[in-house]
N, C-alpha and C positions, 0 to 999 in steps of 0.2 A: 665673674669682673662683673660688676653694675655698672649700665650705661646708661648718661645723663643726656637726652636730647636736650642742647642751647637755646633757648629764645629769649636775646637781647632787643632790647624793646627803645624808643625815641617816639616821645610823643604820639604811644599809640601803636607804631608801626614794627613788623620785624626788620631790624637790620643786622647787618654786620660790617665790623670795622678791620682794619687793616693794622694791626701791632697797635689797635688803641687809640688809632687818629679819627677824630670825626669829622675831619675832611675827606679822609675815603672811606667813608658812607654808601652800604646799596642796600637798597631797598628788598624785602624778598614779598613781604605780605603788610598789605595795610590794615588788615585784620588777622590777628594773635588767632581766634577763637577756631578756624576751621583746620590749623595745623595741630593745635593740641589734641583735637579730633581724632585728627586724622593717624598721629602719634601712639594716642591712646587704643584705636583699632591694630593699629600694628603692633601691639604686644607693649606697649612702654607701659612699665610701669612709674617713673621717676622723671622729673622734669629739672631744668635747670635754669631759671628764670633770673634777668636782672634789669635793672631799672637805669638805663643809661641815663636819660634825662637827670635822674635825681643822681646820678654818679658824678655829673655832670656840673649840678647847680641841686643844691638841696632842697634850693627854694620849688623846683619843677617836677619832684616826686611826684610820681604817677599811682598815687594811694588809693586813687575810687578804681582806677584799670587795676590794679596789683590784686587787691581785696575783689575784685568779683571774680577775677583768676582764680582765687584760693578759694573761694568759696562753689566754683563751678567746674571748674574741672578737674575732674573724678584719678588725680595722677598724687603721688608725692612729690610734693616740691621742695626743693630748696631755692630761697632767695636772696639776693643781692643785691646792690647798689645802694647809692643814698642813704647809707644808715650812718647816722652820726650818734645818736642817745639812744639813752635805755629805753625811751619810751619808745622808740623805734621796733626794736627788737620785740619788745613785749606784746605789741601792736598786733605785727605778723606771724608772732607765735598765735596768739589769740584767735586770729583773723585764719586762722588753719595752715600758716607755714609747716610743714616738718622742720625744716633745719634753717636758719639763718645763717648766714655767709658776711661775715666780717672782713675788711679787707685793711681798708686805712688807717681804721680808730686803734688795729692790733699794734700801730707802729705810733701813731700822734697820739691816743687817749688809751691805753694800753692800761688805764683802771677799769675800764667801762668795759673793756675784753674779758678781765679778769671777775671782773662781777656779775658778767653775761654766763662764764663757765659756772660759777659757783650759784647762782642762784635759779637758772633754767637746767645747769645738766648738761654735758658733753654731749649728750647724744644730740640736743639741740641748737649745736653749734658749729659752724666749718670756718675754718682761718683760711680764705684767698691769698696765697702771697705768691706775689708776680714777680721774676726774674729775670733780669739779661746776665749772660755769662759771660763775669768779665776777666779775664784772668784766670782761667780757669775755679771761680769761683761762682756760686748763685748768689748775685746783689739783690738786696729786694728792693722794685719801686712801688711808690705809693703814686697817690692822685693823679690815676689815670696814665700812670705808669710816667708823667713828667718830673717827678723828681726821686732822689735816691736816698737810700738810707744808710747807703755805705758798708753795711750790714749783710750778713750771709743768711739765709734762709734759717740756717740752723741755729745761730745766734740768736736771731729773734724767738725760734720756736722753742728753744728749752725751759724758759723758765714758763712756759704754758705745759709744756709736758708734765713738771713737776705739777701743775694741780687741775689735771685731768681730759688733759686736750689729747682729742681722739680722730680728730682726721683733720687734714689740710689739702687745701685743692691750691694745686700749683700750676701757674701759667709760665711757658716758656716762650718769653716777650716776640724773641725775634719769630718765632716759627706761626704767631696768635693769626688768625686768618688766612691764613697763606698755606698751599697744598706743596707743605716742605717734607710733612713726614712729621711725625713727634721726635722729640731728644730723650733718646731712650735711655742714654747714658745718664743724664739727671735721672731720672725717672729710678735707673736701676742704684744710683749711688744715695738717695734718698730712702727708699725703700731697705737700703743695708743700714744707712743709719739710722733710720728710726723702725723697727721691726713690729712695734709696739703701735703703731700708727699705721691706718687706712689712709692712705696716698691715693688721691684724683688729678689724674693728668689731663692737662688741657693745652691743647693748641695744635693746629698741624696733621690733624688725621684726616689721613684723606683717600686710606683704600682700607679691605676687608684685614688685608696685611699688616697695617699700622697695628690695628684690633689684636692681632696674633702678639706682635712684637711687644707690645703695652703687656698685653695677658702676661707673657712669659717675665716680664721685668718684675712683676708682682706688683703691678698695683691694685687697689681694690676697685679702683671706678675708672671711670670715662666721662667726659663731657665732651660732646661731638656737636658742632653747630654746623658749620657752612657745609658738610661735606654732605648732611642730611636736608638740608635747604637745597641745593643745588640736581637732590639726589645722584650725588656723586658714590655717595654707598646706600642702600635700601636699610632701612632701620629694621624692617620684621629679619634679614639676613644678616646684620650684624648682631642684633640680639642671640641670633642661632650661633655667631663664628664667636661669641663673648663667651658663651656658657664653658 
């Protein structure tokens, strides 16, 4: 199982939100680069990077900072946030992104998502489909989790899987940014429904035991943010635990 330490950026600062709420922001560092260095020294190979400024307001995308990170950080980085056009995807891949994460555009402009899969190949694209569990159904939310699609993750993903989609990053919004543990039932169901996909789990990881239960659920990868930033979970220990 692959671990992706998560770094969320607002105006250059490393932050975490609770349930994606910008009014519930905690700042962990004003300079992200020492954190990248520490994670690399502790054995990380991958990084999940999110431009929250760009996700909130396309005009506030932190392009220069993101490009500098991609250029100077010796990690394989999947990056998302504020991606609205084909040119945005191309810029990030050209700048060195290992993979680009597409969120709301998957629902809002599916033609763009199809084009990205076809042009760059599924190895370069991850879909981020964030859900709330409603009546035992994983309903996808968009626009910073403020809008509902009314559709399940399975319904949205199906046509893209037919076109070669390989990986989905799924966040259970209810536990994001909270030390509540991951929604294991959700990931077991996704892995069972889509055995051909690499499922990335995100949200709620608080202990090494959480990593063990996620590994047993069948997920390919885990994105972990707050627990590493607070050092509730030590990255070097987590990497060993995930093997």
